[in-house]
A tleap script that builds the chain and sets N, CA, C and O, in Angstrom:
source leaprc.protein.ff14SB
mol = sequence {
  NMET VAL PRO ILE LEU VAL VAL VAL LEU ALA
  VAL SER VAL GLY THR PHE MET LEU PHE ALA
  VAL ASP ALA ARG ALA ARG SER GLU VAL ALA
  ASP TRP LEU SER ARG ASN GLY PHE GLN LEU
  LEU GLU ILE GLU ALA ARG ALA PHE LYS LYS
  GLY PRO PHE THR PHE THR GLY SER PRO ASN
  GLN HIE VAL PHE ARG ILE GLU ALA ARG ASP
  SER ALA GLY GLY ILE VAL LYS GLY TRP ALA
  ARG TYR GLY ASP TRP VAL PHE GLY TRP MET
  SER ASP GLU VAL GLU VAL ARG TRP ASP ASP
  CALA
}
set mol.1.N position { 39.644 -14.522 14.346 }
set mol.1.CA position { 40.765 -13.562 14.648 }
set mol.1.C position { 40.483 -12.408 14.883 }
set mol.1.O position { 40.954 -11.886 15.893 }
set mol.2.N position { 39.903 -11.909 14.292 }
set mol.2.CA position { 39.347 -10.267 14.244 }
set mol.2.C position { 37.976 -10.070 16.089 }
set mol.2.O position { 38.021 -9.263 17.017 }
set mol.3.N position { 37.408 -10.757 15.919 }
set mol.3.CA position { 36.142 -10.845 16.769 }
set mol.3.C position { 37.450 -10.905 18.141 }
set mol.3.O position { 37.717 -9.992 18.922 }
set mol.4.N position { 38.076 -12.275 18.070 }
set mol.4.CA position { 39.157 -11.987 19.691 }
set mol.4.C position { 40.174 -10.740 19.884 }
set mol.4.O position { 40.600 -10.625 21.034 }
set mol.5.N position { 40.696 -9.650 18.802 }
set mol.5.CA position { 41.454 -8.457 18.890 }
set mol.5.C position { 40.267 -7.430 19.435 }
set mol.5.O position { 40.687 -6.503 20.126 }
set mol.6.N position { 38.493 -7.499 19.152 }
set mol.6.CA position { 37.432 -6.622 19.801 }
set mol.6.C position { 37.826 -6.963 20.979 }
set mol.6.O position { 38.408 -6.165 21.714 }
set mol.7.N position { 37.489 -8.536 21.410 }
set mol.7.CA position { 37.318 -8.638 22.548 }
set mol.7.C position { 38.702 -7.782 23.477 }
set mol.7.O position { 38.488 -6.812 24.205 }
set mol.8.N position { 39.676 -8.208 23.317 }
set mol.8.CA position { 41.026 -7.652 23.789 }
set mol.8.C position { 40.862 -6.336 24.236 }
set mol.8.O position { 40.818 -5.870 25.374 }
set mol.9.N position { 40.755 -5.682 22.821 }
set mol.9.CA position { 40.540 -4.032 22.855 }
set mol.9.C position { 39.707 -3.826 23.667 }
set mol.9.O position { 40.025 -2.950 24.471 }
set mol.10.N position { 38.452 -4.404 23.852 }
set mol.10.CA position { 37.365 -3.556 24.584 }
set mol.10.C position { 37.451 -4.171 26.029 }
set mol.10.O position { 36.579 -3.777 26.803 }
set mol.11.N position { 38.282 -4.995 26.472 }
set mol.11.CA position { 38.300 -5.654 28.088 }
set mol.11.C position { 39.572 -4.711 28.588 }
set mol.11.O position { 39.638 -4.404 29.779 }
set mol.12.N position { 40.826 -4.149 27.417 }
set mol.12.CA position { 41.443 -3.204 27.466 }
set mol.12.C position { 41.148 -1.859 28.174 }
set mol.12.O position { 41.467 -1.467 29.296 }
set mol.13.N position { 40.278 -1.132 26.946 }
set mol.13.CA position { 39.302 -0.437 27.254 }
set mol.13.C position { 39.047 -0.248 29.097 }
set mol.13.O position { 39.682 0.352 29.964 }
set mol.14.N position { 37.429 -1.342 29.117 }
set mol.14.CA position { 36.993 -0.878 30.255 }
set mol.14.C position { 37.713 -1.281 31.487 }
set mol.14.O position { 37.111 -0.852 32.471 }
set mol.15.N position { 38.884 -2.013 31.827 }
set mol.15.CA position { 40.146 -1.974 33.036 }
set mol.15.C position { 40.454 -0.225 32.579 }
set mol.15.O position { 40.302 0.527 33.542 }
set mol.16.N position { 40.703 0.210 31.763 }
set mol.16.CA position { 41.596 1.518 31.519 }
set mol.16.C position { 40.464 2.347 32.325 }
set mol.16.O position { 40.727 3.075 33.282 }
set mol.17.N position { 39.850 2.246 32.076 }
set mol.17.CA position { 38.247 3.730 32.305 }
set mol.17.C position { 37.981 3.175 33.849 }
set mol.17.O position { 37.845 3.942 34.801 }
set mol.18.N position { 37.940 2.038 33.932 }
set mol.18.CA position { 37.940 1.635 35.408 }
set mol.18.C position { 38.923 2.553 36.446 }
set mol.18.O position { 38.484 3.357 37.269 }
set mol.19.N position { 40.451 2.224 36.195 }
set mol.19.CA position { 41.256 3.110 36.486 }
set mol.19.C position { 41.237 4.388 36.377 }
set mol.19.O position { 41.928 5.097 37.109 }
set mol.20.N position { 40.568 4.794 35.596 }
set mol.20.CA position { 40.609 6.175 35.213 }
set mol.20.C position { 39.666 6.925 36.312 }
set mol.20.O position { 39.880 7.918 37.007 }
set mol.21.N position { 38.720 6.201 36.215 }
set mol.21.CA position { 37.956 6.901 37.108 }
set mol.21.C position { 38.095 6.791 38.420 }
set mol.21.O position { 38.226 7.823 39.077 }
set mol.22.N position { 38.093 5.802 38.917 }
set mol.22.CA position { 39.191 6.036 40.412 }
set mol.22.C position { 40.129 6.949 40.620 }
set mol.22.O position { 40.461 7.617 41.600 }
set mol.23.N position { 40.386 6.887 39.859 }
set mol.23.CA position { 42.083 7.814 40.311 }
set mol.23.C position { 40.977 9.093 40.289 }
set mol.23.O position { 40.817 9.580 41.408 }
set mol.24.N position { 40.280 9.647 39.339 }
set mol.24.CA position { 39.681 10.671 39.378 }
set mol.24.C position { 39.443 11.135 40.103 }
set mol.24.O position { 39.811 12.281 40.361 }
set mol.25.N position { 38.368 10.111 41.079 }
set mol.25.CA position { 37.106 10.498 42.103 }
set mol.25.C position { 38.171 10.749 43.586 }
set mol.25.O position { 37.950 11.551 44.494 }
set mol.26.N position { 39.460 9.703 43.456 }
set mol.26.CA position { 40.233 10.267 44.585 }
set mol.26.C position { 41.107 11.805 44.638 }
set mol.26.O position { 41.521 12.447 45.604 }
set mol.27.N position { 41.164 12.007 43.491 }
set mol.27.CA position { 41.900 13.226 43.096 }
set mol.27.C position { 40.822 14.144 43.842 }
set mol.27.O position { 41.116 14.658 44.922 }
set mol.28.N position { 39.343 14.379 43.145 }
set mol.28.CA position { 39.099 15.487 43.389 }
set mol.28.C position { 37.893 15.254 44.984 }
set mol.28.O position { 36.925 15.987 45.189 }
set mol.29.N position { 38.173 14.464 45.599 }
set mol.29.CA position { 37.813 14.188 47.102 }
set mol.29.C position { 39.140 14.721 48.021 }
set mol.29.O position { 39.135 15.468 48.999 }
set mol.30.N position { 40.340 14.018 47.299 }
set mol.30.CA position { 41.710 14.901 47.844 }
set mol.30.C position { 41.391 16.796 48.034 }
set mol.30.O position { 41.541 17.470 49.054 }
set mol.31.N position { 40.835 17.333 46.400 }
set mol.31.CA position { 40.986 18.556 46.089 }
set mol.31.C position { 40.288 18.844 46.979 }
set mol.31.O position { 40.754 19.662 47.771 }
set mol.32.N position { 39.259 18.451 47.168 }
set mol.32.CA position { 37.841 19.111 47.954 }
set mol.32.C position { 38.656 19.238 49.365 }
set mol.32.O position { 39.057 20.399 49.440 }
set mol.33.N position { 38.915 18.745 50.116 }
set mol.33.CA position { 39.560 18.409 51.523 }
set mol.33.C position { 40.508 19.656 50.864 }
set mol.33.O position { 39.820 20.596 50.469 }
set mol.34.N position { 41.415 19.758 50.749 }
set mol.34.CA position { 42.498 20.351 50.736 }
set mol.34.C position { 41.392 22.123 50.322 }
set mol.34.O position { 42.070 23.101 50.637 }
set mol.35.N position { 40.581 22.351 49.988 }
set mol.35.CA position { 40.272 23.491 49.486 }
set mol.35.C position { 39.009 23.917 50.947 }
set mol.35.O position { 38.433 25.001 51.026 }
set mol.36.N position { 38.834 22.735 51.970 }
set mol.36.CA position { 38.575 22.712 52.856 }
set mol.36.C position { 38.982 22.782 53.929 }
set mol.36.O position { 38.194 22.762 54.874 }
set mol.37.N position { 40.495 22.898 54.142 }
set mol.37.CA position { 41.139 22.882 55.308 }
set mol.37.C position { 41.859 21.603 55.860 }
set mol.37.O position { 42.478 21.423 56.908 }
set mol.38.N position { 41.560 20.740 54.761 }
set mol.38.CA position { 42.127 19.127 55.503 }
set mol.38.C position { 43.288 18.837 54.846 }
set mol.38.O position { 43.563 19.248 53.718 }
set mol.39.N position { 44.203 17.903 55.754 }
set mol.39.CA position { 45.417 17.246 54.555 }
set mol.39.C position { 44.628 15.696 54.408 }
set mol.39.O position { 44.033 15.297 55.408 }
set mol.40.N position { 44.626 15.186 53.674 }
set mol.40.CA position { 44.085 13.554 53.364 }
set mol.40.C position { 45.557 12.872 53.727 }
set mol.40.O position { 46.732 12.925 53.362 }
set mol.41.N position { 44.605 12.117 54.804 }
set mol.41.CA position { 45.772 11.320 55.435 }
set mol.41.C position { 45.583 9.886 54.908 }
set mol.41.O position { 46.529 9.230 54.472 }
set mol.42.N position { 44.371 9.448 54.964 }
set mol.42.CA position { 44.050 7.930 54.230 }
set mol.42.C position { 42.522 7.517 53.308 }
set mol.42.O position { 41.462 7.580 53.931 }
set mol.43.N position { 42.512 7.220 52.243 }
set mol.43.CA position { 41.374 7.101 51.502 }
set mol.43.C position { 41.370 5.293 50.969 }
set mol.43.O position { 42.210 4.534 50.486 }
set mol.44.N position { 39.934 5.189 51.380 }
set mol.44.CA position { 39.222 3.778 50.735 }
set mol.44.C position { 38.136 3.885 50.267 }
set mol.44.O position { 37.206 4.670 50.450 }
set mol.45.N position { 38.317 2.941 49.567 }
set mol.45.CA position { 37.194 2.673 48.208 }
set mol.45.C position { 36.187 1.946 48.984 }
set mol.45.O position { 36.553 0.890 49.501 }
set mol.46.N position { 35.349 2.216 49.099 }
set mol.46.CA position { 33.750 1.416 49.851 }
set mol.46.C position { 33.163 0.773 48.780 }
set mol.46.O position { 32.656 1.641 48.068 }
set mol.47.N position { 32.928 -0.693 48.172 }
set mol.47.CA position { 31.885 -0.715 47.631 }
set mol.47.C position { 30.321 -1.456 47.782 }
set mol.47.O position { 29.444 -1.782 46.982 }
set mol.48.N position { 30.539 -1.540 49.620 }
set mol.48.CA position { 29.689 -2.658 50.212 }
set mol.48.C position { 29.548 -2.032 51.261 }
set mol.48.O position { 28.350 -1.921 51.519 }
set mol.49.N position { 30.337 -1.460 52.164 }
set mol.49.CA position { 29.725 -0.719 53.331 }
set mol.49.C position { 30.020 0.778 53.106 }
set mol.49.O position { 31.196 0.971 53.414 }
set mol.50.N position { 29.514 1.744 52.755 }
set mol.50.CA position { 28.804 3.023 52.204 }
set mol.50.C position { 28.482 3.260 53.544 }
set mol.50.O position { 27.262 3.106 53.608 }
set mol.51.N position { 28.979 3.594 54.806 }
set mol.51.CA position { 28.273 4.444 55.945 }
set mol.51.C position { 26.819 4.812 55.745 }
set mol.51.O position { 25.783 4.183 55.530 }
set mol.52.N position { 27.160 6.105 55.906 }
set mol.52.CA position { 25.560 7.370 55.534 }
set mol.52.C position { 25.497 7.303 54.197 }
set mol.52.O position { 24.377 7.687 53.863 }
set mol.53.N position { 26.057 7.045 53.393 }
set mol.53.CA position { 25.505 6.771 52.093 }
set mol.53.C position { 24.880 5.225 51.259 }
set mol.53.O position { 25.223 4.952 50.109 }
set mol.54.N position { 24.080 4.476 51.950 }
set mol.54.CA position { 24.615 3.293 52.123 }
set mol.54.C position { 23.154 2.752 50.751 }
set mol.54.O position { 23.061 1.985 49.792 }
set mol.55.N position { 22.158 3.881 51.599 }
set mol.55.CA position { 20.900 3.668 51.138 }
set mol.55.C position { 20.872 5.231 50.036 }
set mol.55.O position { 20.069 4.882 49.170 }
set mol.56.N position { 21.174 6.207 49.788 }
set mol.56.CA position { 21.117 7.179 49.323 }
set mol.56.C position { 21.910 7.540 48.038 }
set mol.56.O position { 21.907 8.637 47.480 }
set mol.57.N position { 22.597 6.418 47.664 }
set mol.57.CA position { 23.647 6.670 46.710 }
set mol.57.C position { 23.149 6.071 45.265 }
set mol.57.O position { 22.437 5.071 45.354 }
set mol.58.N position { 23.371 6.451 44.229 }
set mol.58.CA position { 23.477 5.365 43.099 }
set mol.58.C position { 25.034 4.574 42.295 }
set mol.58.O position { 26.109 5.174 42.293 }
set mol.59.N position { 24.874 3.325 41.735 }
set mol.59.CA position { 25.906 2.942 41.382 }
set mol.59.C position { 26.898 3.612 40.525 }
set mol.59.O position { 27.835 3.032 39.975 }
set mol.60.N position { 26.622 4.934 40.441 }
set mol.60.CA position { 27.431 6.163 39.375 }
set mol.60.C position { 28.181 6.595 40.440 }
set mol.60.O position { 29.175 7.251 40.128 }
set mol.61.N position { 27.957 6.387 41.786 }
set mol.61.CA position { 28.641 7.579 42.582 }
set mol.61.C position { 29.962 6.184 43.390 }
set mol.61.O position { 30.038 5.023 43.792 }
set mol.62.N position { 30.615 7.244 43.215 }
set mol.62.CA position { 31.892 7.041 44.557 }
set mol.62.C position { 32.217 6.819 45.959 }
set mol.62.O position { 32.940 7.618 46.553 }
set mol.63.N position { 31.818 5.971 46.428 }
set mol.63.CA position { 31.842 5.848 48.267 }
set mol.63.C position { 33.522 5.502 48.866 }
set mol.63.O position { 34.204 4.478 48.887 }
set mol.64.N position { 33.717 6.727 49.252 }
set mol.64.CA position { 34.987 6.445 50.242 }
set mol.64.C position { 34.945 6.697 51.845 }
set mol.64.O position { 34.214 7.473 52.459 }
set mol.65.N position { 35.900 5.852 52.326 }
set mol.65.CA position { 36.233 5.891 54.262 }
set mol.65.C position { 37.675 6.666 54.032 }
set mol.65.O position { 38.686 6.194 53.512 }
set mol.66.N position { 37.462 8.101 54.615 }
set mol.66.CA position { 38.686 8.993 54.959 }
set mol.66.C position { 38.971 9.282 56.108 }
set mol.66.O position { 38.182 9.439 57.040 }
set mol.67.N position { 39.996 9.364 56.119 }
set mol.67.CA position { 40.857 10.422 57.234 }
set mol.67.C position { 41.390 11.390 57.184 }
set mol.67.O position { 42.022 11.630 56.155 }
set mol.68.N position { 41.372 12.307 58.201 }
set mol.68.CA position { 42.206 13.679 57.612 }
set mol.68.C position { 42.682 14.576 58.614 }
set mol.68.O position { 42.121 14.858 59.672 }
set mol.69.N position { 43.796 15.008 58.168 }
set mol.69.CA position { 43.860 15.923 59.772 }
set mol.69.C position { 43.393 18.004 59.250 }
set mol.69.O position { 43.748 18.474 58.169 }
set mol.70.N position { 42.872 18.545 59.951 }
set mol.70.CA position { 42.271 19.527 60.063 }
set mol.70.C position { 43.261 20.743 60.537 }
set mol.70.O position { 44.407 20.763 60.986 }
set mol.71.N position { 42.359 21.673 60.252 }
set mol.71.CA position { 43.636 23.063 60.101 }
set mol.71.C position { 44.173 23.345 61.400 }
set mol.71.O position { 44.985 24.257 61.562 }
set mol.72.N position { 43.562 22.245 62.806 }
set mol.72.CA position { 43.923 22.488 64.333 }
set mol.72.C position { 44.714 21.192 64.219 }
set mol.72.O position { 44.770 20.495 65.232 }
set mol.73.N position { 45.299 20.806 63.179 }
set mol.73.CA position { 45.779 19.469 63.450 }
set mol.73.C position { 45.417 18.193 64.429 }
set mol.73.O position { 46.260 17.606 65.108 }
set mol.74.N position { 44.046 17.876 64.383 }
set mol.74.CA position { 43.214 16.993 64.968 }
set mol.74.C position { 42.952 16.406 63.702 }
set mol.74.O position { 42.929 16.815 62.541 }
set mol.75.N position { 42.698 14.954 64.472 }
set mol.75.CA position { 42.613 13.656 63.110 }
set mol.75.C position { 40.533 13.409 63.050 }
set mol.75.O position { 39.869 13.129 64.048 }
set mol.76.N position { 40.028 13.589 61.820 }
set mol.76.CA position { 38.712 13.352 61.982 }
set mol.76.C position { 38.830 12.684 61.129 }
set mol.76.O position { 39.776 12.574 60.349 }
set mol.77.N position { 37.752 12.085 61.185 }
set mol.77.CA position { 37.286 10.201 60.238 }
set mol.77.C position { 35.735 10.993 59.668 }
set mol.77.O position { 35.168 11.948 60.199 }
set mol.78.N position { 35.289 10.172 58.336 }
set mol.78.CA position { 34.394 10.237 57.609 }
set mol.78.C position { 34.435 9.461 56.209 }
set mol.78.O position { 35.374 8.790 55.779 }
set mol.79.N position { 33.110 9.725 55.553 }
set mol.79.CA position { 32.967 9.629 54.289 }
set mol.79.C position { 32.915 10.625 53.285 }
set mol.79.O position { 32.536 11.786 53.439 }
set mol.80.N position { 33.260 10.172 52.403 }
set mol.80.CA position { 32.845 10.525 51.190 }
set mol.80.C position { 32.672 10.450 50.245 }
set mol.80.O position { 33.464 9.644 49.756 }
set mol.81.N position { 31.624 11.095 49.112 }
set mol.81.CA position { 31.016 10.600 47.725 }
set mol.81.C position { 31.218 11.408 46.940 }
set mol.81.O position { 31.140 12.603 47.223 }
set mol.82.N position { 31.528 10.971 45.758 }
set mol.82.CA position { 32.313 11.453 44.321 }
set mol.82.C position { 31.236 11.147 43.492 }
set mol.82.O position { 30.618 10.087 43.598 }
set mol.83.N position { 30.882 12.307 42.394 }
set mol.83.CA position { 29.573 12.375 41.487 }
set mol.83.C position { 28.396 12.336 42.125 }
set mol.83.O position { 28.273 12.062 43.319 }
set mol.84.N position { 27.184 12.698 41.096 }
set mol.84.CA position { 26.205 12.888 41.613 }
set mol.84.C position { 24.896 11.930 40.705 }
set mol.84.O position { 25.013 11.735 39.496 }
set mol.85.N position { 23.984 11.533 41.311 }
set mol.85.CA position { 22.945 10.909 41.380 }
set mol.85.C position { 22.562 10.261 39.691 }
set mol.85.O position { 22.142 9.146 39.379 }
set mol.86.N position { 22.806 11.122 39.061 }
set mol.86.CA position { 22.559 10.452 37.315 }
set mol.86.C position { 23.937 10.568 36.717 }
set mol.86.O position { 24.267 9.712 35.896 }
set mol.87.N position { 24.802 11.557 37.046 }
set mol.87.CA position { 26.114 11.437 35.693 }
set mol.87.C position { 26.858 10.390 36.510 }
set mol.87.O position { 27.533 9.560 35.901 }
set mol.88.N position { 26.802 10.363 37.635 }
set mol.88.CA position { 28.103 9.771 38.233 }
set mol.88.C position { 29.395 10.594 38.075 }
set mol.88.O position { 29.470 11.801 38.308 }
set mol.89.N position { 30.127 10.025 37.769 }
set mol.89.CA position { 31.784 10.948 37.657 }
set mol.89.C position { 32.132 11.478 36.460 }
set mol.89.O position { 33.232 11.749 35.980 }
set mol.90.N position { 30.712 11.616 35.938 }
set mol.90.CA position { 30.800 13.234 34.790 }
set mol.90.C position { 30.674 14.510 35.630 }
set mol.90.O position { 30.801 15.630 35.135 }
set mol.91.N position { 30.349 14.226 37.263 }
set mol.91.CA position { 29.932 15.662 37.577 }
set mol.91.C position { 31.320 15.225 38.578 }
set mol.91.O position { 31.890 14.152 38.775 }
set mol.92.N position { 31.565 16.821 39.157 }
set mol.92.CA position { 33.081 16.682 39.757 }
set mol.92.C position { 32.281 17.251 41.647 }
set mol.92.O position { 32.887 17.924 42.481 }
set mol.93.N position { 30.871 16.700 41.789 }
set mol.93.CA position { 30.030 16.933 43.242 }
set mol.93.C position { 30.899 15.827 43.722 }
set mol.93.O position { 31.178 14.815 43.080 }
set mol.94.N position { 31.457 16.254 45.407 }
set mol.94.CA position { 31.716 15.822 46.626 }
set mol.94.C position { 31.359 16.000 47.742 }
set mol.94.O position { 31.558 17.117 48.221 }
set mol.95.N position { 30.784 15.091 48.455 }
set mol.95.CA position { 29.993 15.152 49.774 }
set mol.95.C position { 31.063 14.739 50.998 }
set mol.95.O position { 31.933 13.881 50.849 }
set mol.96.N position { 30.912 15.274 51.871 }
set mol.96.CA position { 31.579 14.723 52.821 }
set mol.96.C position { 30.811 14.615 54.264 }
set mol.96.O position { 30.047 15.562 54.449 }
set mol.97.N position { 30.848 13.830 55.129 }
set mol.97.CA position { 30.060 13.494 55.715 }
set mol.97.C position { 30.845 12.981 57.257 }
set mol.97.O position { 31.101 11.778 57.291 }
set mol.98.N position { 31.287 13.902 58.667 }
set mol.98.CA position { 32.127 13.182 59.238 }
set mol.98.C position { 31.339 12.512 60.413 }
set mol.98.O position { 30.220 12.700 60.889 }
set mol.99.N position { 32.730 11.355 60.790 }
set mol.99.CA position { 31.742 10.877 62.194 }
set mol.99.C position { 31.343 11.556 63.424 }
set mol.99.O position { 31.866 12.649 63.640 }
set mol.100.N position { 30.615 11.153 64.156 }
set mol.100.CA position { 30.513 11.920 65.474 }
set mol.100.C position { 31.118 11.612 66.039 }
set mol.100.O position { 31.456 10.433 66.139 }
set mol.101.N position { 31.569 12.615 66.725 }
set mol.101.CA position { 32.578 12.771 67.474 }
set mol.101.C position { 32.520 12.016 68.844 }
set mol.101.O position { 33.455 12.108 69.639 }
savepdb mol mol.pdb
quit
């Protein structure tokens, strides 16, 4: 009976961590955009198609496809990467690359 409880607890904690890290990554990207004069309109996590971050990232980083409104009211699209190469989500690093116009 005890091993089943340990497995259930481990799965529960793991699931919680996945959701918590994803929420933090989305929040940090939105904060970065806000500090730089943008309003986040849409954010989509990408696990496979990572745009310009496809071959330059690590599994510790989160990549998002983003759409934002700039200070002039225009709509811009691009890619955002959260976390650094080694420490991933334990870093607050955000890098954004905008699509070519």
